PyMOL commands that place a pseudoatom at each C-alpha (Angstrom):
pseudoatom trace, name=CA, resn=MET, resi=1, chain=A, elem=C, hetatm=0, pos=[8.706, -5.053, -1.336]
pseudoatom trace, name=CA, resn=PRO, resi=2, chain=A, elem=C, hetatm=0, pos=[7.020, -7.969, -2.273]
pseudoatom trace, name=CA, resn=TYR, resi=3, chain=A, elem=C, hetatm=0, pos=[3.016, -8.082, -1.292]
pseudoatom trace, name=CA, resn=GLU, resi=4, chain=A, elem=C, hetatm=0, pos=[2.265, -11.061, 0.503]
pseudoatom trace, name=CA, resn=PHE, resi=5, chain=A, elem=C, hetatm=0, pos=[-1.216, -12.334, -1.333]
pseudoatom trace, name=CA, resn=ASN, resi=6, chain=A, elem=C, hetatm=0, pos=[-3.355, -15.782, -0.231]
pseudoatom trace, name=CA, resn=GLY, resi=7, chain=A, elem=C, hetatm=0, pos=[0.137, -17.318, 0.832]
pseudoatom trace, name=CA, resn=SER, resi=8, chain=A, elem=C, hetatm=0, pos=[1.891, -16.332, -1.641]
pseudoatom trace, name=CA, resn=THR, resi=9, chain=A, elem=C, hetatm=0, pos=[5.267, -13.928, -1.663]
pseudoatom trace, name=CA, resn=ILE, resi=10, chain=A, elem=C, hetatm=0, pos=[4.357, -11.252, -5.455]
pseudoatom trace, name=CA, resn=GLU, resi=11, chain=A, elem=C, hetatm=0, pos=[6.819, -9.565, -6.859]
pseudoatom trace, name=CA, resn=THR, resi=12, chain=A, elem=C, hetatm=0, pos=[7.420, -6.091, -7.374]
pseudoatom trace, name=CA, resn=ASP, resi=13, chain=A, elem=C, hetatm=0, pos=[10.120, -3.334, -8.002]
pseudoatom trace, name=CA, resn=ALA, resi=14, chain=A, elem=C, hetatm=0, pos=[11.034, -0.303, -5.577]
pseudoatom trace, name=CA, resn=ASN, resi=15, chain=A, elem=C, hetatm=0, pos=[8.070, 1.715, -6.188]
pseudoatom trace, name=CA, resn=GLY, resi=16, chain=A, elem=C, hetatm=0, pos=[5.949, -1.484, -5.712]
pseudoatom trace, name=CA, resn=PHE, resi=17, chain=A, elem=C, hetatm=0, pos=[5.110, -2.247, -9.212]
pseudoatom trace, name=CA, resn=LEU, resi=18, chain=A, elem=C, hetatm=0, pos=[4.285, -5.536, -9.824]
pseudoatom trace, name=CA, resn=SER, resi=19, chain=A, elem=C, hetatm=0, pos=[7.137, -8.075, -11.537]
pseudoatom trace, name=CA, resn=ASN, resi=20, chain=A, elem=C, hetatm=0, pos=[4.844, -9.962, -13.378]
pseudoatom trace, name=CA, resn=VAL, resi=21, chain=A, elem=C, hetatm=0, pos=[1.487, -8.539, -14.833]
pseudoatom trace, name=CA, resn=ASP, resi=22, chain=A, elem=C, hetatm=0, pos=[0.457, -12.362, -14.969]
pseudoatom trace, name=CA, resn=ASP, resi=23, chain=A, elem=C, hetatm=0, pos=[0.610, -12.376, -10.961]
pseudoatom trace, name=CA, resn=TRP, resi=24, chain=A, elem=C, hetatm=0, pos=[-1.960, -9.873, -11.286]
pseudoatom trace, name=CA, resn=SER, resi=25, chain=A, elem=C, hetatm=0, pos=[-5.917, -10.320, -9.887]
pseudoatom trace, name=CA, resn=GLU, resi=26, chain=A, elem=C, hetatm=0, pos=[-8.937, -8.823, -9.099]
pseudoatom trace, name=CA, resn=GLU, resi=27, chain=A, elem=C, hetatm=0, pos=[-8.379, -9.733, -5.763]
pseudoatom trace, name=CA, resn=LEU, resi=28, chain=A, elem=C, hetatm=0, pos=[-4.839, -8.422, -5.299]
pseudoatom trace, name=CA, resn=ALA, resi=29, chain=A, elem=C, hetatm=0, pos=[-6.265, -5.732, -7.230]
pseudoatom trace, name=CA, resn=ALA, resi=30, chain=A, elem=C, hetatm=0, pos=[-7.823, -5.152, -4.105]
pseudoatom trace, name=CA, resn=MET, resi=31, chain=A, elem=C, hetatm=0, pos=[-5.474, -4.546, -1.299]
pseudoatom trace, name=CA, resn=ILE, resi=32, chain=A, elem=C, hetatm=0, pos=[-3.451, -2.906, -3.621]
pseudoatom trace, name=CA, resn=ALA, resi=33, chain=A, elem=C, hetatm=0, pos=[-5.995, 0.003, -3.392]
pseudoatom trace, name=CA, resn=LYS, resi=34, chain=A, elem=C, hetatm=0, pos=[-6.683, -0.558, 0.247]
pseudoatom trace, name=CA, resn=GLU, resi=35, chain=A, elem=C, hetatm=0, pos=[-2.952, 0.140, 0.189]
pseudoatom trace, name=CA, resn=GLU, resi=36, chain=A, elem=C, hetatm=0, pos=[-2.923, 3.578, -1.770]
pseudoatom trace, name=CA, resn=SER, resi=37, chain=A, elem=C, hetatm=0, pos=[-6.271, 4.515, 1.026]
pseudoatom trace, name=CA, resn=ILE, resi=38, chain=A, elem=C, hetatm=0, pos=[-8.558, 4.546, -2.303]
pseudoatom trace, name=CA, resn=GLU, resi=39, chain=A, elem=C, hetatm=0, pos=[-12.017, 2.449, -2.597]
pseudoatom trace, name=CA, resn=LEU, resi=40, chain=A, elem=C, hetatm=0, pos=[-12.053, 0.972, -5.651]
pseudoatom trace, name=CA, resn=THR, resi=41, chain=A, elem=C, hetatm=0, pos=[-15.497, 1.602, -7.421]
pseudoatom trace, name=CA, resn=GLU, resi=42, chain=A, elem=C, hetatm=0, pos=[-17.062, 0.805, -10.685]
pseudoatom trace, name=CA, resn=LYS, resi=43, chain=A, elem=C, hetatm=0, pos=[-14.867, 4.008, -12.381]
pseudoatom trace, name=CA, resn=HIS, resi=44, chain=A, elem=C, hetatm=0, pos=[-11.862, 2.986, -10.406]
pseudoatom trace, name=CA, resn=TRP, resi=45, chain=A, elem=C, hetatm=0, pos=[-12.045, -0.584, -12.469]
pseudoatom trace, name=CA, resn=ASP, resi=46, chain=A, elem=C, hetatm=0, pos=[-13.455, 1.756, -15.744]
pseudoatom trace, name=CA, resn=VAL, resi=47, chain=A, elem=C, hetatm=0, pos=[-9.905, 2.845, -15.380]
pseudoatom trace, name=CA, resn=ILE, resi=48, chain=A, elem=C, hetatm=0, pos=[-8.043, -0.259, -14.266]
pseudoatom trace, name=CA, resn=ASN, resi=49, chain=A, elem=C, hetatm=0, pos=[-9.762, -2.053, -17.268]
pseudoatom trace, name=CA, resn=TYR, resi=50, chain=A, elem=C, hetatm=0, pos=[-9.322, 0.381, -20.492]
pseudoatom trace, name=CA, resn=LEU, resi=51, chain=A, elem=C, hetatm=0, pos=[-5.448, 0.234, -18.765]
pseudoatom trace, name=CA, resn=ARG, resi=52, chain=A, elem=C, hetatm=0, pos=[-4.944, -3.109, -18.947]
pseudoatom trace, name=CA, resn=ASP, resi=53, chain=A, elem=C, hetatm=0, pos=[-6.477, -3.629, -21.770]
pseudoatom trace, name=CA, resn=GLU, resi=54, chain=A, elem=C, hetatm=0, pos=[-4.405, -0.971, -23.764]
pseudoatom trace, name=CA, resn=TYR, resi=55, chain=A, elem=C, hetatm=0, pos=[-0.804, -2.318, -22.278]
pseudoatom trace, name=CA, resn=LEU, resi=56, chain=A, elem=C, hetatm=0, pos=[-2.096, -5.786, -23.244]
pseudoatom trace, name=CA, resn=ASN, resi=57, chain=A, elem=C, hetatm=0, pos=[-3.899, -6.255, -26.773]
pseudoatom trace, name=CA, resn=ASN, resi=58, chain=A, elem=C, hetatm=0, pos=[-2.129, -2.898, -27.694]
pseudoatom trace, name=CA, resn=GLY, resi=59, chain=A, elem=C, hetatm=0, pos=[1.850, -4.011, -27.727]
pseudoatom trace, name=CA, resn=GLY, resi=60, chain=A, elem=C, hetatm=0, pos=[2.210, -2.372, -24.540]
pseudoatom trace, name=CA, resn=LYS, resi=61, chain=A, elem=C, hetatm=0, pos=[1.218, 0.971, -24.779]
pseudoatom trace, name=CA, resn=GLN, resi=62, chain=A, elem=C, hetatm=0, pos=[0.549, 3.324, -21.603]
pseudoatom trace, name=CA, resn=PRO, resi=63, chain=A, elem=C, hetatm=0, pos=[-2.053, 5.855, -22.122]
pseudoatom trace, name=CA, resn=ASN, resi=64, chain=A, elem=C, hetatm=0, pos=[-1.187, 9.411, -20.915]
pseudoatom trace, name=CA, resn=MET, resi=65, chain=A, elem=C, hetatm=0, pos=[-3.890, 11.411, -18.309]
pseudoatom trace, name=CA, resn=ARG, resi=66, chain=A, elem=C, hetatm=0, pos=[-5.315, 12.904, -21.810]
pseudoatom trace, name=CA, resn=ASN, resi=67, chain=A, elem=C, hetatm=0, pos=[-5.498, 9.307, -23.467]
pseudoatom trace, name=CA, resn=ILE, resi=68, chain=A, elem=C, hetatm=0, pos=[-7.283, 7.989, -20.342]
pseudoatom trace, name=CA, resn=VAL, resi=69, chain=A, elem=C, hetatm=0, pos=[-9.719, 11.462, -19.882]
pseudoatom trace, name=CA, resn=LYS, resi=70, chain=A, elem=C, hetatm=0, pos=[-11.023, 10.934, -23.516]
pseudoatom trace, name=CA, resn=ALA, resi=71, chain=A, elem=C, hetatm=0, pos=[-11.374, 7.222, -23.013]
pseudoatom trace, name=CA, resn=MET, resi=72, chain=A, elem=C, hetatm=0, pos=[-13.335, 7.431, -20.192]
pseudoatom trace, name=CA, resn=GLN, resi=73, chain=A, elem=C, hetatm=0, pos=[-15.469, 10.579, -21.132]
pseudoatom trace, name=CA, resn=ASP, resi=74, chain=A, elem=C, hetatm=0, pos=[-16.354, 8.270, -24.227]
pseudoatom trace, name=CA, resn=LYS, resi=75, chain=A, elem=C, hetatm=0, pos=[-16.753, 5.266, -21.685]
pseudoatom trace, name=CA, resn=TRP, resi=76, chain=A, elem=C, hetatm=0, pos=[-18.940, 7.618, -18.973]
pseudoatom trace, name=CA, resn=ASP, resi=77, chain=A, elem=C, hetatm=0, pos=[-21.033, 9.158, -22.462]
pseudoatom trace, name=CA, resn=ASP, resi=78, chain=A, elem=C, hetatm=0, pos=[-19.670, 12.422, -20.486]
pseudoatom trace, name=CA, resn=LYS, resi=79, chain=A, elem=C, hetatm=0, pos=[-17.531, 14.760, -22.177]
pseudoatom trace, name=CA, resn=SER, resi=80, chain=A, elem=C, hetatm=0, pos=[-17.926, 16.879, -18.930]
pseudoatom trace, name=CA, resn=VAL, resi=81, chain=A, elem=C, hetatm=0, pos=[-15.143, 14.497, -17.819]
pseudoatom trace, name=CA, resn=ASP, resi=82, chain=A, elem=C, hetatm=0, pos=[-11.966, 16.020, -17.259]
pseudoatom trace, name=CA, resn=ALA, resi=83, chain=A, elem=C, hetatm=0, pos=[-8.470, 15.858, -15.648]
pseudoatom trace, name=CA, resn=LYS, resi=84, chain=A, elem=C, hetatm=0, pos=[-9.720, 16.634, -12.211]
pseudoatom trace, name=CA, resn=SER, resi=85, chain=A, elem=C, hetatm=0, pos=[-12.368, 13.825, -12.396]
pseudoatom trace, name=CA, resn=ILE, resi=86, chain=A, elem=C, hetatm=0, pos=[-9.693, 11.205, -12.840]
pseudoatom trace, name=CA, resn=TYR, resi=87, chain=A, elem=C, hetatm=0, pos=[-7.734, 12.920, -10.147]
pseudoatom trace, name=CA, resn=THR, resi=88, chain=A, elem=C, hetatm=0, pos=[-10.801, 12.335, -7.608]
pseudoatom trace, name=CA, resn=LEU, resi=89, chain=A, elem=C, hetatm=0, pos=[-10.327, 8.329, -8.158]
pseudoatom trace, name=CA, resn=TYR, resi=90, chain=A, elem=C, hetatm=0, pos=[-6.882, 8.037, -8.345]
pseudoatom trace, name=CA, resn=PRO, resi=91, chain=A, elem=C, hetatm=0, pos=[-5.868, 11.569, -5.819]
pseudoatom trace, name=CA, resn=VAL, resi=92, chain=A, elem=C, hetatm=0, pos=[-1.572, 10.009, -6.337]
pseudoatom trace, name=CA, resn=ASN, resi=93, chain=A, elem=C, hetatm=0, pos=[-0.674, 10.487, -10.145]
pseudoatom trace, name=CA, resn=PRO, resi=94, chain=A, elem=C, hetatm=0, pos=[-3.776, 8.985, -11.712]
pseudoatom trace, name=CA, resn=ASP, resi=95, chain=A, elem=C, hetatm=0, pos=[-2.228, 6.855, -14.449]
pseudoatom trace, name=CA, resn=LYS, resi=96, chain=A, elem=C, hetatm=0, pos=[0.829, 5.667, -12.720]
pseudoatom trace, name=CA, resn=GLN, resi=97, chain=A, elem=C, hetatm=0, pos=[-1.860, 4.495, -9.707]
pseudoatom trace, name=CA, resn=ALA, resi=98, chain=A, elem=C, hetatm=0, pos=[-4.327, 3.033, -11.600]
pseudoatom trace, name=CA, resn=SER, resi=99, chain=A, elem=C, hetatm=0, pos=[-1.933, 1.536, -13.728]
pseudoatom trace, name=CA, resn=LYS, resi=100, chain=A, elem=C, hetatm=0, pos=[-0.305, -0.189, -10.406]
pseudoatom trace, name=CA, resn=ILE, resi=101, chain=A, elem=C, hetatm=0, pos=[-3.373, -1.110, -8.733]
pseudoatom trace, name=CA, resn=GLY, resi=102, chain=A, elem=C, hetatm=0, pos=[-4.275, -2.754, -12.196]
pseudoatom trace, name=CA, resn=GLY, resi=103, chain=A, elem=C, hetatm=0, pos=[-0.936, -4.351, -12.064]
pseudoatom trace, name=CA, resn=LEU, resi=104, chain=A, elem=C, hetatm=0, pos=[0.982, -3.233, -14.864]
pseudoatom trace, name=CA, resn=PRO, resi=105, chain=A, elem=C, hetatm=0, pos=[4.384, -2.286, -14.731]
pseudoatom trace, name=CA, resn=ASP, resi=106, chain=A, elem=C, hetatm=0, pos=[5.411, 1.519, -13.784]
pseudoatom trace, name=CA, resn=THR, resi=107, chain=A, elem=C, hetatm=0, pos=[5.403, 3.913, -16.826]
pseudoatom trace, name=CA, resn=LYS, resi=108, chain=A, elem=C, hetatm=0, pos=[8.613, 5.213, -18.784]
pseudoatom trace, name=CA, resn=ARG, resi=109, chain=A, elem=C, hetatm=0, pos=[7.459, 8.036, -20.434]
pseudoatom trace, name=CA, resn=LYS, resi=110, chain=A, elem=C, hetatm=0, pos=[8.523, 11.472, -18.759]
pseudoatom trace, name=CA, resn=GLY, resi=111, chain=A, elem=C, hetatm=0, pos=[4.795, 13.834, -19.595]
pseudoatom trace, name=CA, resn=GLY, resi=112, chain=A, elem=C, hetatm=0, pos=[3.951, 14.863, -22.863]
pseudoatom trace, name=CA, resn=TYR, resi=113, chain=A, elem=C, hetatm=0, pos=[2.791, 11.403, -24.811]
for i in range(1, 113): cmd.bond("trace and resi %d" % i, "trace and resi %d" % (i + 1))
show_as sticks, trace
zoom trace
């Protein structure tokens, strides 16, 4: 299901994840988020930017929920951040939904680490 965006067709896999991470932009992210019924806030962007940084700058690393929670506790200087806090931002499945909006490939891990 490709995205039609700014007069271009952006290719995706069957689940709507971008086929090419270089096609991503913040404007495209906002469009994908809208399709996911998410209105992006600064905290949403913090999660997206963290996931993109880990993937693009750390050899394709795709953090699991535990790593996302820890990173956001540090980023927001708030040790009360937990998985529920992240699910409030991305209610379907935070690591997958944030990765999709962030233009990253679908995660291949099966739970755990």
